[in-house]
C-alpha positions as CSV (number, residue, x, y, z in Angstrom):
1,M,111.3,135.7,122.1
2,H,108.9,138.4,121.2
3,A,105.2,137.5,121.2
4,G,104.9,138.9,117.5
5,K,108.0,136.5,116.7
6,V,106.3,133.4,118.0
7,G,102.8,134.2,116.2
8,L,105.0,134.7,113.1
9,V,107.2,131.8,113.4
10,V,103.9,129.3,114.4
11,L,101.9,130.9,111.2
12,G,105.3,129.9,109.3
13,L,104.9,126.1,110.3
14,F,101.3,126.3,109.5
15,L,101.6,127.5,106.4
16,F,104.8,125.4,105.4
17,A,103.1,121.6,106.2
18,P,99.8,122.2,104.2
19,L,102.6,123.4,101.2
20,Y,104.4,120.2,101.4
21,A,101.6,118.3,101.5
22,Q,99.8,120.0,98.5
23,A,102.9,119.4,96.4
24,F,101.6,116.9,94.8
25,Q,98.7,114.3,95.5
26,F,96.9,111.4,94.4
27,Q,94.7,113.5,92.6
28,D,97.3,114.9,90.3
29,V,97.9,111.0,89.0
30,V,94.3,111.3,88.7
31,E,93.5,114.2,86.3
32,K,97.0,112.3,84.1
33,A,95.4,109.1,83.9
34,K,92.1,110.7,82.8
35,S,93.5,113.0,80.3
36,K,95.5,110.3,78.6
37,A,92.3,108.2,78.6
38,S,90.7,110.4,76.2
39,A,93.5,110.2,73.6
40,A,94.9,106.9,71.8
41,Y,97.6,104.9,73.1
42,E,100.9,105.8,72.4
43,P,104.0,103.4,74.0
44,V,106.4,104.8,75.4
45,P,109.7,104.9,73.2
46,G,111.8,101.6,73.5
47,I,115.6,101.3,74.5
48,P,118.5,100.6,72.0
49,D,118.5,97.3,70.4
50,F,121.7,96.4,71.6
51,M,120.6,97.2,75.2
52,A,117.5,95.0,74.8
53,G,119.8,92.4,73.5
54,L,122.5,92.2,76.3
55,S,122.4,88.6,77.6
56,Y,121.6,88.0,81.5
57,D,125.4,88.4,82.4
58,E,126.1,91.7,81.0
59,Y,122.8,93.5,81.9
60,Q,123.3,92.3,85.7
61,S,127.0,93.0,85.4
62,I,125.4,97.0,85.2
63,R,125.1,97.5,89.3
64,F,123.6,100.1,90.7
65,D,125.7,101.9,93.7
66,P,124.4,101.9,97.1
67,S,126.6,104.6,98.5
68,K,124.6,106.6,95.8
69,S,121.1,105.7,97.4
70,L,118.4,108.7,96.8
71,W,117.8,110.0,100.6
72,R,121.4,108.5,101.9
73,E,122.3,111.6,102.6
74,G,119.4,112.4,105.2
75,D,118.4,110.7,108.2
76,S,115.4,108.8,106.9
77,R,115.6,105.3,107.4
78,F,114.2,104.6,103.6
79,Q,116.6,104.8,100.5
80,V,116.0,104.0,97.0
81,M,118.0,102.5,94.5
82,L,117.8,103.0,90.6
83,I,117.5,100.2,88.5
84,P,118.7,100.6,84.6
85,A,116.7,99.9,81.4
86,G,118.0,97.1,79.6
87,K,117.6,93.1,79.0
88,F,114.3,92.4,80.3
89,Y,113.0,96.1,80.8
90,T,112.5,97.7,77.2
91,R,110.7,100.9,78.1
92,P,112.2,103.5,80.6
93,V,110.0,104.6,83.3
94,S,110.1,108.6,84.1
95,I,110.7,109.1,87.9
96,H,110.5,112.2,90.0
97,V,110.6,113.1,94.1
98,V,108.2,115.2,96.0
99,D,109.9,117.0,99.1
100,S,109.5,120.2,100.6
101,E,110.9,121.9,97.7
102,G,108.2,120.6,94.8
103,V,108.6,118.0,92.6
104,H,111.8,117.4,90.7
105,P,112.4,115.0,88.2
106,L,115.4,112.6,88.1
107,S,117.4,112.6,85.3
108,F,119.1,109.2,83.9
109,D,122.9,109.0,85.6
110,K,125.0,107.0,84.1
111,S,127.7,107.5,87.1
112,L,125.3,105.9,89.4
113,F,126.3,102.4,87.7
114,N,129.3,100.5,88.3
115,V,129.8,98.0,85.1
116,D,132.6,95.8,85.3
117,D,133.2,95.7,81.2
118,E,134.7,98.8,80.2
119,A,133.9,98.2,76.6
120,L,130.1,98.0,77.7
121,R,130.2,100.6,80.1
122,K,131.4,103.1,77.6
123,R,128.5,102.0,75.2
124,V,125.7,102.4,77.7
125,P,123.9,105.4,76.5
126,A,124.3,108.8,79.0
127,D,120.3,109.1,78.5
128,L,119.3,105.0,78.6
129,G,116.7,105.8,81.5
130,Y,115.9,103.8,84.2
131,A,113.3,100.7,84.4
132,G,112.1,101.4,88.1
133,L,113.2,101.4,91.5
134,K,113.8,99.1,94.8
135,L,112.8,100.4,98.3
136,T,115.4,100.2,100.9
137,F,114.6,99.8,105.1
138,P,116.7,98.7,107.8
139,F,115.5,95.2,108.7
140,D,118.7,93.7,110.0
141,G,120.2,97.2,111.7
142,P,120.4,100.7,111.0
143,D,123.3,100.5,108.9
144,V,122.1,97.8,106.5
145,A,119.7,99.0,103.6
146,N,117.9,96.1,103.0
147,Q,115.6,95.6,99.8
148,F,111.7,95.2,100.5
149,L,109.7,96.6,97.6
150,V,110.8,96.7,93.7
151,F,108.9,98.0,91.0
152,A,110.4,97.1,87.6
153,G,108.7,95.8,84.8
154,A,105.2,96.6,83.3
155,S,103.1,96.7,86.1
156,Y,104.7,94.3,88.6
157,F,106.0,95.2,92.4
158,R,107.5,92.5,94.3
159,G,107.7,92.6,98.5
160,V,109.2,91.1,101.2
161,S,109.1,90.8,105.1
162,K,111.8,91.1,107.5
163,E,111.9,87.2,107.6
164,T,111.5,86.1,103.9
165,S,112.8,86.5,100.6
166,F,111.6,87.9,97.2
167,G,109.5,85.2,95.3
168,L,106.0,86.4,94.1
169,S,104.9,89.5,92.6
170,A,101.9,92.0,92.9
171,R,100.8,93.7,89.6
172,G,98.9,97.1,89.2
173,I,96.5,95.3,87.0
174,A,95.5,92.1,84.6
175,V,93.8,92.1,80.9
176,D,92.5,89.4,79.8
177,T,95.4,86.8,81.7
178,G,94.5,83.6,80.1
179,L,92.3,84.4,77.5
180,P,93.0,83.0,73.8
181,T,92.8,86.3,72.5
182,G,96.2,87.0,74.2
183,E,97.4,89.2,77.6
184,E,97.4,92.9,77.5
185,F,100.2,94.3,79.7
186,P,100.1,98.0,80.6
187,D,102.9,99.8,82.0
188,F,103.7,102.1,84.8
189,T,105.1,104.8,83.2
190,E,105.6,107.3,85.9
191,F,106.9,107.4,88.8
192,W,106.6,109.9,92.4
193,L,108.4,109.3,95.6
194,E,107.1,111.4,98.3
195,R,110.5,112.1,100.7
196,P,109.1,110.4,104.5
197,A,110.0,112.2,107.4
198,P,113.1,111.1,109.0
199,D,111.1,109.1,111.9
200,S,108.3,107.8,109.4
201,D,107.2,104.3,109.5
202,H,106.2,104.3,105.8
203,V,106.8,105.8,102.6
204,R,104.5,106.4,99.8
205,V,104.7,106.0,96.2
206,Y,102.4,107.5,93.3
207,A,102.4,105.8,89.5
208,L,100.8,106.3,86.5
209,L,99.8,103.4,84.7
210,D,99.0,103.0,81.0
211,G,97.9,100.6,77.8
212,P,95.7,100.1,75.1
213,S,92.7,99.3,77.1
214,L,93.1,101.6,80.1
215,T,94.7,104.2,82.2
216,G,95.1,104.5,86.0
217,A,96.2,106.3,89.0
218,Y,97.7,104.6,91.6
219,E,98.8,105.3,95.6
220,F,101.2,102.8,97.4
221,T,101.5,103.7,101.1
222,V,104.1,101.1,102.2
223,Y,104.9,99.9,105.8
224,P,107.8,97.4,106.0
225,G,108.1,95.1,108.9
226,E,107.2,91.1,110.0
227,Q,104.4,91.6,107.9
228,T,104.9,94.2,104.6
229,R,101.7,96.1,104.1
230,V,101.3,98.1,100.9
231,D,97.9,100.2,101.0
232,V,96.8,100.2,97.9
233,K,94.5,103.2,96.2
234,A,93.7,103.3,92.2
235,R,91.5,104.7,89.9
236,L,91.0,103.2,86.3
237,F,89.6,104.9,83.2
238,M,88.8,102.2,80.5
239,R,90.1,103.3,77.3
240,E,88.2,99.9,75.2
241,D,86.0,97.5,76.3
242,I,87.6,94.7,78.5
243,E,86.6,90.9,78.1
244,L,88.2,90.1,81.4
245,L,89.5,93.1,83.7
246,G,91.7,91.4,87.0
247,L,92.1,94.0,90.2
248,A,95.0,93.3,92.6
249,P,96.2,90.5,90.7
250,L,99.4,88.3,92.1
251,T,102.1,86.2,89.8
252,S,104.0,83.3,91.1
253,M,105.2,79.9,90.0
254,F,104.5,76.5,90.8
255,Y,106.7,73.7,89.0
256,Y,105.8,70.8,91.2
257,G,105.1,69.7,94.6
258,E,104.2,66.9,97.1
259,H,100.5,66.5,95.3
260,T,102.3,66.3,92.0
261,P,104.9,64.1,90.2
262,R,108.3,65.0,90.5
263,P,109.8,65.7,86.7
264,L,112.4,62.8,85.8
265,G,115.8,64.3,86.8
266,E,115.0,66.3,89.4
267,W,116.3,65.7,92.8
268,R,114.4,68.2,95.0
269,P,111.5,67.3,96.4
270,Q,109.3,70.7,95.6
271,V,110.0,73.4,93.6
272,H,107.4,76.5,93.7
273,D,107.1,80.1,95.2
274,S,103.5,79.3,96.0
275,D,101.3,76.2,97.1
276,G,98.1,77.3,96.9
277,L,95.7,79.6,96.5
278,L,93.5,81.0,99.7
279,I,89.8,82.6,99.5
280,H,87.8,84.4,101.9
281,D,84.5,85.1,101.2
282,D,83.2,87.7,103.8
283,A,79.1,86.9,103.3
284,T,79.3,83.2,103.8
285,G,82.6,83.2,106.3
286,E,83.7,80.4,104.0
287,W,87.8,80.1,103.8
288,L,88.5,77.9,100.6
289,W,92.2,76.7,100.0
290,R,93.2,75.3,96.6
291,P,96.5,73.6,95.6
292,L,98.1,75.3,92.9
293,M,99.0,72.5,89.6
294,N,101.4,72.8,86.5
295,P,98.9,71.5,84.1
296,D,99.4,70.0,80.5
297,R,97.8,73.3,79.1
298,L,96.6,76.3,80.2
299,A,93.8,76.1,82.7
300,A,91.6,78.9,84.6
301,S,89.0,78.5,87.4
302,F,86.7,80.9,88.3
303,H,85.7,80.8,92.2
304,S,82.4,82.7,92.9
305,V,82.7,84.9,95.7
306,R,79.6,86.7,97.4
307,R,81.3,89.6,98.9
308,V,85.5,89.1,99.0
309,G,86.8,89.5,102.3
310,G,90.4,88.7,100.5
311,F,92.4,86.4,98.6
312,G,96.2,85.6,98.7
313,L,98.9,83.2,96.9
314,I,100.4,81.3,100.3
315,Q,103.8,79.6,100.6
316,R,102.4,77.3,103.2
317,D,105.0,74.6,103.5
318,R,107.7,76.3,105.4
319,E,110.5,73.1,105.7
320,F,113.7,73.5,104.2
321,R,113.6,69.6,104.3
322,H,110.9,70.0,101.6
323,Y,112.9,71.4,99.0
324,Q,116.5,70.8,99.7
325,D,117.7,73.9,97.4
326,L,120.5,76.4,99.1
327,E,120.2,78.5,96.6
328,A,116.9,79.1,95.8
329,R,115.5,79.0,99.7
330,Y,111.9,78.3,98.5
331,E,111.1,77.8,102.3
332,R,111.6,81.5,102.7
333,R,109.4,82.3,99.9
334,P,106.6,85.3,101.1
335,S,103.0,84.7,100.7
336,A,100.8,87.8,99.7
337,W,97.7,88.6,101.3
338,V,94.8,90.8,99.3
339,S,92.6,92.7,101.9
340,A,89.4,94.2,99.9
341,E,88.4,97.7,101.4
342,G,84.8,98.0,101.0
343,D,81.8,95.9,99.0
344,W,83.7,94.9,95.9
345,G,80.2,93.3,95.0
346,K,79.8,89.7,93.2
347,G,82.3,88.6,91.3
348,N,85.2,85.8,90.9
349,V,88.8,85.3,91.9
350,V,90.2,84.0,88.9
351,L,92.9,81.7,89.0
352,V,95.3,80.9,85.8
353,E,97.8,78.3,85.7
354,I,100.0,77.7,82.7
355,P,102.2,74.9,82.0
356,T,105.7,75.2,82.4
357,D,109.0,73.0,82.1
358,D,110.9,74.6,84.4
359,E,111.1,77.1,87.4
360,T,112.1,80.3,85.7
361,N,108.3,81.2,84.4
362,D,106.0,82.6,86.8
363,N,103.1,80.4,85.7
364,I,100.2,81.7,88.2
365,V,98.3,84.5,88.1
366,A,95.5,85.0,90.8
367,F,93.2,88.2,90.4
368,W,89.4,89.8,91.3
369,S,87.1,89.5,88.5
370,P,84.4,91.7,89.0
371,G,80.9,91.0,87.9
372,G,79.2,92.6,85.0
373,E,80.4,94.3,81.8
374,V,83.6,96.5,81.8
375,S,82.7,99.2,79.1
376,A,85.1,101.7,77.5
377,G,84.6,105.2,78.9
378,T,83.9,104.2,82.2
379,S,86.0,104.2,85.3
380,R,86.5,102.5,88.5
381,D,87.9,103.1,92.0
382,L,89.6,100.4,94.0
383,N,91.1,100.0,97.3
384,Y,92.8,97.2,99.2
385,S,96.0,96.0,101.1
386,I,98.4,93.8,100.4
387,Q,100.2,91.6,103.1
388,F,103.7,90.1,102.0
389,G,105.1,87.5,105.0
390,G,104.9,84.4,106.1
391,P,101.4,82.2,105.4
392,G,100.0,84.2,108.8
393,V,99.4,87.2,106.4
394,A,95.8,85.7,106.3
395,P,93.9,86.2,109.6
396,H,92.5,82.4,109.3
397,P,91.1,81.1,111.9
398,G,90.3,77.9,111.4
399,G,91.7,74.3,110.6
400,K,94.1,74.4,107.5
401,V,95.2,72.2,104.7
402,V,98.6,71.2,105.8
403,N,99.5,68.3,103.1
404,T,97.9,66.9,99.9
405,F,98.8,63.7,98.3
406,V,97.2,61.7,95.1
407,G,98.0,58.5,93.8
408,A,96.0,55.7,92.0
409,G,93.0,54.4,93.9
410,D,93.9,50.4,92.7
411,R,97.2,50.3,94.7
412,I,98.2,48.7,97.8
413,G,97.0,51.4,100.6
414,G,95.3,53.2,98.2
415,G,91.7,50.6,97.0
416,D,91.1,48.6,94.3
417,Q,89.0,50.9,92.1
418,A,90.9,50.7,88.5
419,G,90.5,54.9,87.1
420,A,90.1,56.2,90.9
421,Y,92.1,58.0,92.7
422,R,92.9,57.9,96.6
423,I,93.4,61.8,98.2
424,L,95.0,62.6,101.7
425,V,94.2,65.6,102.8
426,D,96.0,66.6,106.5
427,F,94.3,69.5,108.5
428,A,95.6,71.1,111.7
429,G,95.3,74.1,114.0
430,G,92.2,76.4,114.6
431,P,89.8,74.3,116.4
432,L,91.5,71.3,115.6
433,S,94.2,72.2,118.1
434,E,91.9,71.3,121.3
435,L,90.8,68.0,119.8
436,N,92.4,64.4,120.6
437,A,92.5,61.1,118.9
438,E,88.6,60.1,120.0
439,S,87.1,63.3,119.2
440,P,84.0,63.1,116.7
441,V,85.5,64.8,113.6
442,V,83.7,63.7,110.3
443,S,84.2,64.8,107.0
444,K,82.3,66.5,104.2
445,V,83.3,65.8,100.5
446,T,81.4,66.4,96.9
447,G,82.5,65.7,93.7
448,G,81.7,67.7,90.5
449,E,80.1,66.8,87.7
450,G,80.7,63.3,86.0
451,V,83.1,62.3,89.6
452,E,82.1,59.6,91.8
453,V,82.7,59.9,95.4
454,L,83.1,56.3,96.2
455,E,84.6,56.5,100.2
456,H,85.9,58.9,102.5
457,F,86.6,59.0,106.3
458,V,88.7,60.9,108.9
459,E,91.7,59.6,110.4
460,W,94.0,61.0,113.8
461,V,97.9,60.9,112.5
462,E,99.4,60.5,115.7
463,P,102.9,61.4,114.7
464,E,102.2,64.3,113.1
465,N,99.7,65.7,115.4
466,H,96.8,66.5,112.8
467,W,93.5,64.6,111.1
468,R,93.8,63.3,107.9
469,L,90.8,63.4,105.4
470,S,91.0,60.1,103.1
471,I,89.1,60.5,99.7
472,L,88.0,57.9,97.0
473,A,87.1,59.2,93.9
474,K,86.6,58.3,90.1
475,P,86.2,60.7,87.8
476,A,84.2,60.0,84.4
477,P,86.9,58.9,81.4
478,D,89.2,62.3,80.2
479,Q,87.2,64.7,82.3
480,I,88.7,66.6,85.4
481,L,88.3,65.2,88.4
482,Q,86.8,68.1,90.8
483,L,86.3,67.7,94.5
484,R,85.5,69.8,97.9
485,G,85.8,68.5,101.5
486,F,85.9,69.8,105.2
487,L,86.1,68.8,108.6
488,M,83.7,69.3,111.0
489,V,83.5,69.1,114.8
490,D,79.8,68.9,116.8
491,D,77.9,69.8,113.9
492,E,80.2,73.0,113.0
493,V,83.0,73.5,110.3
494,A,86.4,73.2,111.8
495,T,88.5,73.7,108.7
496,E,88.5,75.8,105.4
497,T,87.4,74.3,102.1
498,W,90.2,71.9,100.6
499,S,89.1,72.6,96.8
500,Y,90.7,70.4,93.9
501,S,90.8,69.8,90.2
502,L,93.2,67.5,88.8
503,P,92.8,67.7,84.9
504,P,94.0,65.1,82.1
505,G,97.4,65.0,81.2
506,T,99.3,65.3,84.7
507,G,100.9,62.4,85.0
508,L,98.7,61.0,88.0
509,R,96.0,59.5,86.2
510,A,95.0,56.1,86.5
511,E,94.2,54.3,83.7
512,P,90.4,52.2,83.9
């Protein structure tokens, strides 16, 4: 080839790559969000009433045809399935594709969906709109498109890893969650999908957030695998003052577990998507484990953190025999761990627990609440990652809580103190793995206001190969039982801190 032609080809490649990279960028979403924040909020028009009023089975019968997935015709391992508006999803979203030819809007195409009921098929509007999207990746072989990340409904997105099944969700933002004034649910109203190269190990999605109190620009860079990682970059613009801003929120379900009563008539030992909140304070090095509850009234707890390293909702119990549910397979539900990038400053990891009388409601929310006021006209940048996978998503080096059992403190084996509780907390792993039954393991336990810690001691549980912290504690009448405890070996902390809060009215309270 002539040298001049070689130079021309190289120059063409040099020019082409930046053009593709600059076709659409995070800053483009930032400008949209900033512009919207300066104007009054206008919600996206809703769908026709009959589509919103579909029964669950009717809506489920409108099924996307996988053979028509976006990018299926290329060599990319990533594909996109589309979700129709309807039922729960009453506000359609705009979706665009970013590729080497620019930015292209995806118009709603009714032919992408199969509908069993011919009458319903005819009634589905030709301009209905999409509710969201599902990303797929070949976890189970080159010819299999496994769903691993779903964006649908308000600012929710759900992720799984190769060995887990869908369960808990992440959200773009939480506004006034758990407050008496009521919660606001901003929406992802627009998405841009950047087409990945055929051999790429990640896919990138941009999203525009809009709500009465704020707008936001988001960039999600997603790496599916044994653990699915989502790197999040966001910039938020406040329209109004916000009393309780929730950053990097996670939403899950806890109906009942090993430390709560089993509802009358339930045969399954446990029912939950997550069994605990885990928090890492990077400034102190402390790891804190908080078992989840299903309270009889809304409860919010604020866990002060000097410098948050991470937090997550974890499904630590992975034994099928502890759930016995062949359909739900709760032992396969994913955990989610949020890792903060940079110093987020002082603030609180907030846990909101909402009463529920069945397993269909996501009644658990956890998020980071920054210190200081959140005022109209201000903006905020945020960078973090979310790992979806097994309980190992959190890089926790210490001994971990594996069981929490709670009972009355005036029963045989529990004690002889009316109005007290016997709490058993089992720890395993980390430094405890190197110990034997004769090792000098000691416990440290403190109680909250009005709580009398009557005794605590440590036992080696030989059948399970772990250590048991036994506590007898008595709260003041009609007060919350709050406890914290951990194990030490040779004057060194060997485990995470177990933090427990038992409110009245849970069915576990012993009468004095």
